[in-house]
C-alpha angles and dihedrals in degrees: 000000000000123000089248093056092045091054091045090051092050091049092047090051091049091050092050093049090048097050094043093044095050092045092047093055092052093043092052095057098034093045095050092046090050092047092051091052092049093050099042097044096053117114109286094010124128093268096030111193108147096178093054090044093054094048094046092045090052092052091049092049091049092056092044092051093053114090111239096240090055092046089048092058096038092054095053094102092046092046091051090049093048103043102013096242141061098210133064136038098307092050090054093052092067100058093035090054095045091048097046100042097068091045093051091043091058092047091049090046091057090051092049092049090053091064107112114260088220091065091053092046090050090052090050091049089054089056098253115166119238094254090053090052089053099049103026101037115017100041098042092047093048097040098102091054092044092052090048091051092047090054090055089047094053090049089053089048091057089056090047091051090054090050090049088061087074090075098040102276092137126224131096094321092056091048092049092051098043098043108013098043108022094041096035092235102160092181092062091045091051092050092049092050091047092051092048091051091050091048093050094045092047094051093045091050094050092046094049092047093051091048091052090050092051093049093048089058 
């Protein structure tokens, strides 16, 4: 591999890590907040608001049902309005975040719903306020499942970042398309695939290890 291609590969890797990292931070906070709202506003829940729950659930399902490549194109005007451009790392953060947040929210919602009702009732019997139940009971009890779901979400975001390279988002996907596919450079394509595999395996390993540590406690 030439020095030029090595530098291009390093830059593409840095771009992918940047766009996935920035998106992951936003998705973590937005997804958990959205999941908490979905769980606590269901009928009979501690902040029961069925109408709000149905509307919010419908919006989440609409985003989840839209394939990423379609969402990527559909959000071009919004992305331009928000970050001033439709190419580059920052432009990719917008669709990746909007695609991953509903997915992670639903996964986190499942983990929150699996928390035993007896635990919540015990907290209520002890006089805990609703906000204490949210942050001191629900979230800690559901954290292993939430971390596991977040690991899956980050892995999916890596795949989405590679797909975003098709419209000039940069990163490993862009490098694979411009050099590996359009120029028939199988060496570049092989390197990109190998790096993506290492990234996915590394993130999955770290996530699984952290989940095991939480559950052992």
